[in-house]
BANU-743566 format. One record per residue (C-alpha): x, y, z; residue in one letter. Coordinates in nm, 3 decimals. Layout:
BEGIN
px:X py:Y pz:Z res:A
...
END
This chain:
BEGIN
px:0.258 py:-0.460 pz:0.297 res:M
px:0.083 py:-0.646 pz:0.579 res:K
px:-0.283 py:-0.598 pz:0.659 res:L
px:-0.323 py:-0.341 pz:0.936 res:T
px:-0.548 py:-0.375 pz:1.239 res:T
px:-0.802 py:-0.139 pz:1.082 res:K
px:-0.805 py:-0.333 pz:0.759 res:L
px:-0.835 py:-0.665 pz:0.944 res:L
px:-1.138 py:-0.538 pz:1.132 res:S
px:-1.295 py:-0.411 pz:0.811 res:A
px:-1.251 py:-0.747 pz:0.643 res:T
px:-1.332 py:-0.973 pz:0.937 res:A
px:-1.659 py:-1.072 pz:0.776 res:I
px:-1.460 py:-1.227 pz:0.491 res:L
px:-1.230 py:-1.448 pz:0.699 res:A
px:-1.454 py:-1.750 pz:0.715 res:A
px:-1.480 py:-1.788 pz:0.339 res:S
px:-1.123 py:-1.680 pz:0.251 res:S
px:-0.973 py:-2.028 pz:0.283 res:V
px:-0.731 py:-2.048 pz:-0.008 res:S
px:-0.496 py:-1.834 pz:-0.214 res:A
px:-0.658 py:-1.687 pz:-0.524 res:V
px:-0.516 py:-1.510 pz:-0.829 res:E
px:-0.735 py:-1.221 pz:-0.939 res:L
px:-0.719 py:-1.076 pz:-1.289 res:E
px:-0.755 py:-0.699 pz:-1.264 res:V
px:-0.816 py:-0.492 pz:-1.577 res:T
px:-0.744 py:-0.120 pz:-1.605 res:H
px:-0.616 py:0.136 pz:-1.856 res:W
px:-0.335 py:0.280 pz:-1.647 res:W
px:-0.033 py:0.231 pz:-1.873 res:T
px:0.160 py:0.562 pz:-1.871 res:S
px:0.467 py:0.592 pz:-1.650 res:G
px:0.291 py:0.767 pz:-1.364 res:G
px:-0.018 py:0.548 pz:-1.388 res:E
px:0.184 py:0.226 pz:-1.391 res:A
px:0.375 py:0.338 pz:-1.083 res:A
px:0.047 py:0.409 pz:-0.905 res:A
px:-0.137 py:0.088 pz:-0.990 res:V
px:0.166 py:-0.113 pz:-0.883 res:S
px:0.090 py:0.002 pz:-0.528 res:E
px:-0.242 py:-0.183 pz:-0.542 res:F
px:-0.069 py:-0.490 pz:-0.683 res:A
px:0.205 py:-0.487 pz:-0.418 res:K
px:-0.047 py:-0.456 pz:-0.136 res:A
px:-0.261 py:-0.742 pz:-0.269 res:F
px:0.041 py:-0.963 pz:-0.338 res:D
px:0.140 py:-0.915 pz:0.027 res:A
px:-0.174 py:-1.108 pz:0.128 res:T
px:-0.215 py:-1.479 pz:0.059 res:E
px:-0.355 py:-1.384 pz:-0.283 res:H
px:-0.193 py:-1.253 pz:-0.604 res:S
px:-0.267 py:-0.982 pz:-0.861 res:W
px:-0.271 py:-1.073 pz:-1.231 res:L
px:-0.233 py:-0.745 pz:-1.416 res:D
px:-0.465 py:-0.696 pz:-1.711 res:G
px:-0.357 py:-0.353 pz:-1.835 res:A
px:-0.528 py:-0.244 pz:-2.158 res:I
px:-0.322 py:0.001 pz:-2.363 res:A
px:-0.495 py:0.321 pz:-2.459 res:G
px:-0.745 py:0.544 pz:-2.281 res:S
px:-1.067 py:0.459 pz:-2.105 res:G
px:-1.248 py:0.507 pz:-2.434 res:G
px:-1.046 py:0.217 pz:-2.576 res:T
px:-1.059 py:-0.002 pz:-2.266 res:A
px:-1.421 py:0.031 pz:-2.157 res:R
px:-1.575 py:-0.141 pz:-2.463 res:P
px:-1.330 py:-0.430 pz:-2.419 res:I
px:-1.408 py:-0.458 pz:-2.049 res:I
px:-1.785 py:-0.443 pz:-2.100 res:I
px:-1.772 py:-0.690 pz:-2.391 res:S
px:-1.590 py:-0.946 pz:-2.180 res:R
px:-1.838 py:-0.913 pz:-1.896 res:I
px:-2.140 py:-0.939 pz:-2.124 res:L
px:-1.978 py:-1.223 pz:-2.318 res:G
px:-1.940 py:-1.445 pz:-2.015 res:G
px:-1.562 py:-1.404 pz:-1.977 res:D
px:-1.545 py:-1.157 pz:-1.688 res:P
px:-1.226 py:-1.046 pz:-1.521 res:M
px:-1.224 py:-1.056 pz:-1.141 res:H
px:-1.194 py:-0.679 pz:-1.090 res:A
px:-1.194 py:-0.385 pz:-1.325 res:T
px:-1.139 py:-0.012 pz:-1.326 res:Q
px:-1.430 py:0.203 pz:-1.443 res:L
px:-1.549 py:0.551 pz:-1.356 res:N
px:-1.822 py:0.526 pz:-1.098 res:H
px:-2.166 py:0.638 pz:-1.200 res:G
px:-2.360 py:0.570 pz:-1.514 res:R
px:-2.085 py:0.389 pz:-1.705 res:Q
px:-2.158 py:0.063 pz:-1.521 res:A
px:-2.526 py:0.127 pz:-1.453 res:E
px:-2.661 py:-0.126 pz:-1.703 res:E
px:-2.415 py:-0.395 pz:-1.591 res:L
px:-2.528 py:-0.351 pz:-1.232 res:V
px:-2.893 py:-0.356 pz:-1.333 res:E
px:-2.829 py:-0.680 pz:-1.523 res:A
px:-2.701 py:-0.841 pz:-1.203 res:G
px:-2.346 py:-0.885 pz:-1.332 res:L
px:-2.161 py:-0.696 pz:-1.059 res:M
px:-2.080 py:-0.812 pz:-0.707 res:L
px:-2.267 py:-0.641 pz:-0.423 res:D
px:-2.007 py:-0.486 pz:-0.189 res:L
px:-2.251 py:-0.348 pz:0.067 res:T
px:-2.131 py:-0.581 pz:0.344 res:D
px:-1.769 py:-0.475 pz:0.287 res:V
px:-1.867 py:-0.107 pz:0.282 res:A
px:-2.065 py:-0.135 pz:0.604 res:E
px:-1.785 py:-0.325 pz:0.780 res:A
px:-1.533 py:-0.063 pz:0.671 res:G
px:-1.753 py:0.236 pz:0.751 res:G
px:-1.726 py:0.370 pz:0.396 res:W
px:-2.023 py:0.602 pz:0.446 res:A
px:-1.826 py:0.784 pz:0.717 res:D
px:-1.489 py:0.807 pz:0.542 res:I
px:-1.561 py:0.869 pz:0.172 res:V
px:-1.542 py:1.242 pz:0.102 res:N
px:-1.720 py:1.386 pz:-0.084 res:P
px:-2.011 py:1.150 pz:-0.029 res:S
px:-2.121 py:1.177 pz:-0.393 res:R
px:-1.833 py:0.943 pz:-0.483 res:L
px:-1.996 py:0.665 pz:-0.283 res:L
px:-2.336 py:0.769 pz:-0.416 res:D
px:-2.195 py:0.705 pz:-0.764 res:G
px:-2.127 py:0.344 pz:-0.659 res:C
px:-2.476 py:0.299 pz:-0.514 res:T
px:-2.787 py:0.169 pz:-0.688 res:L
px:-3.113 py:0.091 pz:-0.509 res:D
px:-2.938 py:0.127 pz:-0.176 res:G
px:-2.661 py:-0.124 pz:-0.251 res:K
px:-2.293 py:-0.048 pz:-0.315 res:I
px:-2.129 py:-0.203 pz:-0.619 res:Y
px:-1.788 py:-0.038 pz:-0.645 res:C
px:-1.503 py:0.101 pz:-0.438 res:V
px:-1.398 py:0.460 pz:-0.515 res:P
px:-1.019 py:0.488 pz:-0.505 res:V
px:-0.938 py:0.851 pz:-0.583 res:N
px:-1.060 py:1.200 pz:-0.661 res:I
px:-0.961 py:1.333 pz:-1.000 res:H
px:-1.027 py:1.679 pz:-1.134 res:S
px:-0.981 py:1.773 pz:-1.500 res:P
px:-0.970 py:2.152 pz:-1.455 res:Q
px:-0.596 py:2.213 pz:-1.443 res:W
px:-0.350 py:2.410 pz:-1.656 res:L
px:0.005 py:2.267 pz:-1.649 res:W
px:0.283 py:2.508 pz:-1.745 res:L
px:0.648 py:2.448 pz:-1.836 res:S
px:0.896 py:2.685 pz:-1.674 res:H
px:1.155 py:2.593 pz:-1.938 res:E
px:0.920 py:2.691 pz:-2.221 res:A
px:0.842 py:3.033 pz:-2.077 res:F
px:1.210 py:3.094 pz:-2.005 res:A
px:1.281 py:3.027 pz:-2.373 res:K
px:1.010 py:3.276 pz:-2.467 res:A
px:1.143 py:3.537 pz:-2.224 res:G
px:0.807 py:3.588 pz:-2.051 res:V
px:0.683 py:3.520 pz:-1.700 res:D
px:0.496 py:3.201 pz:-1.626 res:V
px:0.126 py:3.294 pz:-1.653 res:P
px:-0.098 py:3.300 pz:-1.348 res:S
px:-0.422 py:3.223 pz:-1.532 res:D
px:-0.574 py:3.121 pz:-1.867 res:W
px:-0.601 py:3.474 pz:-2.001 res:F
px:-0.232 py:3.549 pz:-1.941 res:E
px:-0.152 py:3.216 pz:-2.102 res:F
px:-0.341 py:3.314 pz:-2.419 res:V
px:-0.156 py:3.647 pz:-2.424 res:E
px:0.177 py:3.467 pz:-2.409 res:S
px:0.111 py:3.262 pz:-2.724 res:A
px:0.293 py:3.494 pz:-2.968 res:D
px:0.609 py:3.496 pz:-2.755 res:A
px:0.598 py:3.116 pz:-2.729 res:L
px:0.556 py:3.078 pz:-3.106 res:R
px:0.847 py:3.314 pz:-3.166 res:A
px:1.063 py:3.086 pz:-2.951 res:A
px:0.952 py:2.779 pz:-3.153 res:D
px:0.739 py:2.655 pz:-2.864 res:V
px:0.389 py:2.515 pz:-2.920 res:I
px:0.164 py:2.716 pz:-2.689 res:P
px:-0.082 py:2.440 pz:-2.600 res:L
px:-0.011 py:2.066 pz:-2.602 res:A
px:-0.313 py:1.854 pz:-2.691 res:M
px:-0.343 py:1.486 pz:-2.778 res:G
px:-0.573 py:1.378 pz:-3.058 res:Q
px:-0.800 py:1.149 pz:-2.856 res:Q
px:-1.159 py:1.269 pz:-2.842 res:A
px:-1.189 py:1.267 pz:-2.466 res:W
px:-0.897 py:1.509 pz:-2.432 res:Q
px:-1.062 py:1.787 pz:-2.631 res:T
px:-1.391 py:1.728 pz:-2.447 res:S
px:-1.204 py:1.752 pz:-2.117 res:L
px:-1.055 py:2.083 pz:-2.228 res:A
px:-1.400 py:2.220 pz:-2.314 res:F
px:-1.528 py:2.135 pz:-1.966 res:G
px:-1.227 py:2.297 pz:-1.801 res:A
px:-1.271 py:2.613 pz:-2.009 res:I
px:-1.642 py:2.619 pz:-1.927 res:M
px:-1.566 py:2.635 pz:-1.554 res:V
px:-1.287 py:2.893 pz:-1.593 res:A
px:-1.445 py:3.126 pz:-1.849 res:V
px:-1.817 py:3.060 pz:-1.810 res:G
px:-1.823 py:3.017 pz:-1.434 res:G
px:-1.963 py:2.758 pz:-1.198 res:T
px:-2.327 py:2.863 pz:-1.232 res:E
px:-2.314 py:2.805 pz:-1.607 res:L
px:-2.144 py:2.468 pz:-1.556 res:Y
px:-2.413 py:2.351 pz:-1.313 res:I
px:-2.699 py:2.489 pz:-1.522 res:D
px:-2.586 py:2.301 pz:-1.830 res:V
px:-2.456 py:1.977 pz:-1.679 res:L
px:-2.691 py:1.931 pz:-1.386 res:T
px:-3.004 py:2.117 pz:-1.494 res:N
px:-2.953 py:2.049 pz:-1.867 res:K
px:-3.062 py:2.407 pz:-1.937 res:S
px:-3.078 py:2.484 pz:-2.308 res:A
px:-3.122 py:2.852 pz:-2.217 res:E
px:-2.788 py:2.851 pz:-2.035 res:A
px:-2.629 py:2.667 pz:-2.328 res:A
px:-2.748 py:2.946 pz:-2.559 res:A
px:-2.631 py:3.230 pz:-2.332 res:S
px:-2.362 py:3.490 pz:-2.397 res:E
px:-2.155 py:3.328 pz:-2.123 res:N
px:-2.152 py:3.008 pz:-2.324 res:M
px:-2.059 py:3.203 pz:-2.636 res:T
px:-1.752 py:3.327 pz:-2.445 res:A
px:-1.670 py:2.964 pz:-2.361 res:V
px:-1.685 py:2.861 pz:-2.727 res:F
px:-1.466 py:3.156 pz:-2.823 res:R
px:-1.209 py:3.054 pz:-2.562 res:A
px:-1.229 py:2.697 pz:-2.691 res:Y
px:-1.159 py:2.829 pz:-3.041 res:A
px:-0.857 py:3.014 pz:-2.899 res:D
px:-0.734 py:2.689 pz:-2.748 res:A
px:-0.782 py:2.518 pz:-3.083 res:R
px:-0.556 py:2.774 pz:-3.248 res:A
px:-0.297 py:2.754 pz:-2.969 res:L
px:-0.263 py:2.378 pz:-3.015 res:S
px:-0.164 py:2.397 pz:-3.381 res:D
px:0.148 py:2.183 pz:-3.421 res:G
px:0.073 py:1.955 pz:-3.126 res:S
px:0.073 py:1.640 pz:-3.337 res:N
px:0.065 py:1.373 pz:-3.068 res:V
px:-0.198 py:1.113 pz:-2.992 res:Q
px:-0.192 py:1.016 pz:-2.625 res:D
px:-0.240 py:1.250 pz:-2.331 res:W
px:0.091 py:1.155 pz:-2.172 res:N
px:0.270 py:1.239 pz:-2.498 res:Q
px:0.116 py:1.585 pz:-2.474 res:A
px:0.228 py:1.607 pz:-2.112 res:T
px:0.579 py:1.513 pz:-2.223 res:N
px:0.582 py:1.812 pz:-2.458 res:L
px:0.533 py:2.031 pz:-2.151 res:V
px:0.789 py:1.837 pz:-1.945 res:I
px:1.053 py:1.880 pz:-2.217 res:T
px:0.976 py:2.249 pz:-2.275 res:G
px:0.849 py:2.190 pz:-2.629 res:M
px:0.504 py:2.318 pz:-2.531 res:A
px:0.404 py:2.596 pz:-2.298 res:G
px:0.111 py:2.428 pz:-2.130 res:G
px:-0.155 py:2.163 pz:-2.127 res:Q
px:-0.516 py:2.164 pz:-2.011 res:I
px:-0.548 py:1.833 pz:-1.836 res:H
px:-0.645 py:1.645 pz:-1.525 res:G
px:-0.443 py:1.621 pz:-1.207 res:D
px:-0.321 py:1.276 pz:-1.311 res:W
px:-0.071 py:1.459 pz:-1.532 res:A
px:0.143 py:1.526 pz:-1.226 res:Q
px:0.224 py:1.156 pz:-1.208 res:G
px:0.417 py:1.203 pz:-1.534 res:E
px:0.602 py:1.507 pz:-1.397 res:F
px:0.702 py:1.303 pz:-1.093 res:Q
px:0.832 py:1.012 pz:-1.301 res:V
px:1.036 py:1.264 pz:-1.502 res:A
px:1.192 py:1.393 pz:-1.178 res:G
px:1.038 py:1.739 pz:-1.206 res:Q
px:0.943 py:1.945 pz:-0.903 res:V
px:0.620 py:2.140 pz:-0.870 res:A
px:0.686 py:2.513 pz:-0.838 res:G
px:1.039 py:2.479 pz:-0.974 res:E
px:1.009 py:2.299 pz:-1.307 res:D
px:0.638 py:2.341 pz:-1.368 res:Y
px:0.335 py:2.528 pz:-1.241 res:T
px:-0.013 py:2.386 pz:-1.190 res:C
px:-0.321 py:2.608 pz:-1.198 res:L
px:-0.648 py:2.455 pz:-1.072 res:P
px:-0.950 py:2.602 pz:-1.248 res:G
px:-0.701 py:2.729 pz:-1.510 res:L
px:-0.606 py:2.989 pz:-1.249 res:G
px:-0.939 py:3.169 pz:-1.291 res:V
px:-1.181 py:2.981 pz:-1.066 res:N
px:-0.993 py:2.777 pz:-0.807 res:E
px:-1.238 py:2.494 pz:-0.798 res:I
px:-1.221 py:2.124 pz:-0.875 res:I
px:-1.470 py:1.872 pz:-1.003 res:A
px:-1.476 py:1.558 pz:-0.794 res:T
px:-1.479 py:1.265 pz:-1.029 res:G
px:-1.241 py:0.976 pz:-1.023 res:G
px:-1.188 py:0.607 pz:-1.065 res:D
px:-1.352 py:0.310 pz:-0.903 res:A
px:-1.318 py:-0.066 pz:-0.914 res:F
px:-1.604 py:-0.302 pz:-0.983 res:Y
px:-1.599 py:-0.677 pz:-0.928 res:F
px:-1.786 py:-0.888 pz:-1.185 res:P
px:-1.973 py:-1.177 pz:-1.028 res:K
px:-1.800 py:-1.516 pz:-1.021 res:Q
px:-1.944 py:-1.858 pz:-0.946 res:D
px:-1.676 py:-1.935 pz:-0.688 res:D
px:-1.695 py:-1.851 pz:-0.316 res:P
px:-1.315 py:-1.837 pz:-0.280 res:A
px:-1.285 py:-1.584 pz:-0.564 res:I
px:-1.569 py:-1.377 pz:-0.423 res:E
px:-1.400 py:-1.364 pz:-0.084 res:A
px:-1.073 py:-1.251 pz:-0.245 res:A
px:-1.260 py:-0.987 pz:-0.448 res:Q
px:-1.405 py:-0.842 pz:-0.130 res:K
px:-1.066 py:-0.850 pz:0.038 res:E
px:-0.918 py:-0.651 pz:-0.250 res:L
px:-1.204 py:-0.399 pz:-0.233 res:A
px:-1.137 py:-0.341 pz:0.139 res:A
px:-0.764 py:-0.316 pz:0.076 res:L
px:-0.801 py:-0.048 pz:-0.193 res:M
px:-0.974 py:0.189 pz:0.046 res:I
px:-0.746 py:0.122 pz:0.345 res:S
px:-0.545 py:0.422 pz:0.474 res:P
px:-0.198 py:0.294 pz:0.385 res:E
px:-0.290 py:0.192 pz:0.034 res:V
px:-0.483 py:0.513 pz:-0.029 res:Q
px:-0.172 py:0.717 pz:0.055 res:V
px:0.071 py:0.504 pz:-0.147 res:A
px:-0.152 py:0.492 pz:-0.454 res:F
px:-0.261 py:0.856 pz:-0.467 res:N
px:0.083 py:1.003 pz:-0.403 res:L
px:0.199 py:0.837 pz:-0.725 res:K
px:-0.124 py:0.886 pz:-0.921 res:K
px:-0.141 py:1.260 pz:-0.858 res:G
px:-0.501 py:1.228 pz:-0.743 res:S
px:-0.655 py:1.303 pz:-0.404 res:L
px:-0.748 py:1.023 pz:-0.165 res:P
px:-1.115 py:0.954 pz:-0.104 res:I
px:-1.064 py:0.967 pz:0.272 res:R
px:-0.949 py:1.264 pz:0.475 res:G
px:-0.807 py:1.071 pz:0.771 res:D
px:-0.473 py:0.985 pz:0.611 res:V
px:-0.123 py:1.136 pz:0.636 res:D
px:-0.042 py:1.334 pz:0.324 res:L
px:0.260 py:1.522 pz:0.455 res:S
px:0.455 py:1.391 pz:0.154 res:A
px:0.216 py:1.556 pz:-0.094 res:A
px:0.371 py:1.793 pz:-0.348 res:N
px:0.261 py:2.154 pz:-0.401 res:D
px:0.002 py:2.066 pz:-0.667 res:C
px:-0.159 py:1.796 pz:-0.456 res:M
px:-0.167 py:2.036 pz:-0.161 res:K
px:-0.353 py:2.290 pz:-0.375 res:K
px:-0.613 py:2.028 pz:-0.454 res:G
px:-0.643 py:1.927 pz:-0.089 res:L
px:-0.694 py:2.291 pz:0.015 res:E
px:-0.969 py:2.337 pz:-0.243 res:I
px:-1.135 py:2.014 pz:-0.132 res:L
px:-1.114 py:2.114 pz:0.236 res:A
px:-1.273 py:2.451 pz:0.154 res:A
px:-1.562 py:2.274 pz:-0.019 res:G
px:-1.497 py:2.444 pz:-0.354 res:N
px:-1.603 py:2.141 pz:-0.554 res:V
px:-1.829 py:2.064 pz:-0.846 res:L
px:-1.991 py:1.741 pz:-0.963 res:P
px:-1.794 py:1.566 pz:-1.234 res:D
px:-1.932 py:1.563 pz:-1.586 res:G
px:-1.890 py:1.185 pz:-1.623 res:V
px:-2.220 py:1.129 pz:-1.440 res:N
px:-2.412 py:1.414 pz:-1.603 res:A
px:-2.536 py:1.253 pz:-1.921 res:Y
px:-2.637 py:0.921 pz:-2.069 res:S
px:-2.386 py:0.746 pz:-2.294 res:A
px:-2.579 py:0.865 pz:-2.600 res:D
px:-2.582 py:1.232 pz:-2.499 res:T
px:-2.218 py:1.219 pz:-2.389 res:A
px:-2.126 py:1.068 pz:-2.726 res:G
px:-2.304 py:1.343 pz:-2.917 res:Q
px:-2.126 py:1.613 pz:-2.718 res:L
px:-1.788 py:1.448 pz:-2.761 res:E
px:-1.841 py:1.416 pz:-3.136 res:D
px:-1.926 py:1.787 pz:-3.157 res:L
px:-1.618 py:1.890 pz:-2.959 res:M
px:-1.389 py:1.677 pz:-3.174 res:V
px:-1.537 py:1.806 pz:-3.498 res:E
px:-1.515 py:2.169 pz:-3.388 res:F
px:-1.158 py:2.122 pz:-3.263 res:W
px:-1.037 py:1.963 pz:-3.586 res:N
px:-1.231 py:2.171 pz:-3.840 res:D
px:-1.152 py:2.542 pz:-3.817 res:Q
px:-1.419 py:2.619 pz:-4.075 res:S
px:-1.685 py:2.553 pz:-3.811 res:I
px:-1.770 py:2.884 pz:-3.651 res:T
px:-1.837 py:2.952 pz:-3.285 res:V
px:-2.198 py:3.035 pz:-3.371 res:E
px:-2.257 py:2.708 pz:-3.558 res:D
px:-2.093 py:2.499 pz:-3.287 res:A
px:-2.293 py:2.664 pz:-3.011 res:Q
px:-2.620 py:2.619 pz:-3.201 res:A
px:-2.550 py:2.247 pz:-3.236 res:R
px:-2.457 py:2.232 pz:-2.869 res:Y
px:-2.787 py:2.388 pz:-2.767 res:V
px:-2.973 py:2.130 pz:-2.975 res:G
px:-2.797 py:1.844 pz:-2.796 res:I
px:-2.865 py:1.992 pz:-2.450 res:I
px:-3.234 py:2.040 pz:-2.538 res:E
px:-3.276 py:1.664 pz:-2.581 res:S
px:-3.014 py:1.554 pz:-2.326 res:A
px:-3.086 py:1.270 pz:-2.088 res:D
END
C-alpha cells in the first residue's frame, strides 16, 4: 500500500527527519485467527513504506501481555510501538516521561476533527498532549448465537438475553452447552458488564462506573444483575476452554448456543467462513438495550534515543489512522473505525448494526477507564470467584461489590 495524498500531508512534518529505513518492533496480543489477519494489515501498510514491521506478538490476552510490555518499558528495553487500551492503563508510564508525545502528528492529521467519539482521543490525552493513536472502537456488550446449535435444539434463535436463558433446557437436551465461556478472568468480568447494561440498564451502569455510587451498587436493579450473572454461570457449565477464541469456536461449530463477548469475536466467524445472519446472529446489548460502549485499542510509542526511530514511529502513528488502513484493519478485526469519513460498504451485518448504533449516539463510556488498576483488580477477583464458586450467593457477592464501589478510585 502506497502512502496516499492525505497521509502524505498529515506526515509532512516528519519528512525532514525520516532519512533512513528503520525496523520497528511492535508488540501486541492479537494472536487469534481474526486478530492476526487484522494486525497484518498494519504490518503490510508499514512494510510498503521505506520502513519495516518486526512483529512482537505476545500469546495470551491483554492481562498476560500488559505486564510484559510494561516491564520491558520500565526495565529500559522498550519496544518501538505497543498496543494498549487507551486511558489509565498507560497513565503512569506517560507521567514518568516514557512515552513519545504525538501531539504534532495529531495536529497535522486533524485527529481532533476525525476521531469519533472524541472520548477516544481524550483517553490518549494527558495535560493537553496526545500520547497514543486510537485505532478502533470495540464494544463488549454482544451476544453471539449459533444457528446450528439452535437448529439441533429445535428452537428459534433467540432475539434477546431472556429468550436465550429460556432456551437453555432445549439446548442441554440436544447436548449443546448453552453458554460458551473461557476461563480467563477478564472474560467473566466482561460478561458481568454486558449483563449490567442489558438487565440493569444504562442509568445503573453510569451510576456505578462513572459516579461510583455505592447506593446504585446496592439497589434492587443491581440485585437483578447479579441474579442474571448467576444464571449465566449455570448456563456455562461444561464450557471447559481457556481462551476467548476457543469459546467462540464452540459457537462456530455448534457445540455451544451462544457467547457473551466483544465485537472482535466476529473476526473469528469471518476466518471460519461464516456469514452473519445466516450462520450466526449477533445481538448488541444482548438484544435488550441496543447500545454499545466505546472502548478500544490504541498504540503507544515508547521514547527512543534515536531521531530516525522517532520519525518512523510518528510515521506509523499517522499511517494507523489513515482512511485506507482504518478500513482494511477494522473490516478484519470486527471493530468499528475511529473515523466516520471512510467507505464501509463492505461491512457485514454485525458491523453495520454497530455503525447504526454509533451514528444514533447510543453509546456508553467503556469500563476500562472507570477505575484505578487496584479497584479494577478487586472487581475482577470478585467476578472470578463468584463465577467459579457456586456456593457464593447473590446476596454475598453483591455485598462485597458494594464494599469495593464504596472505596473505588
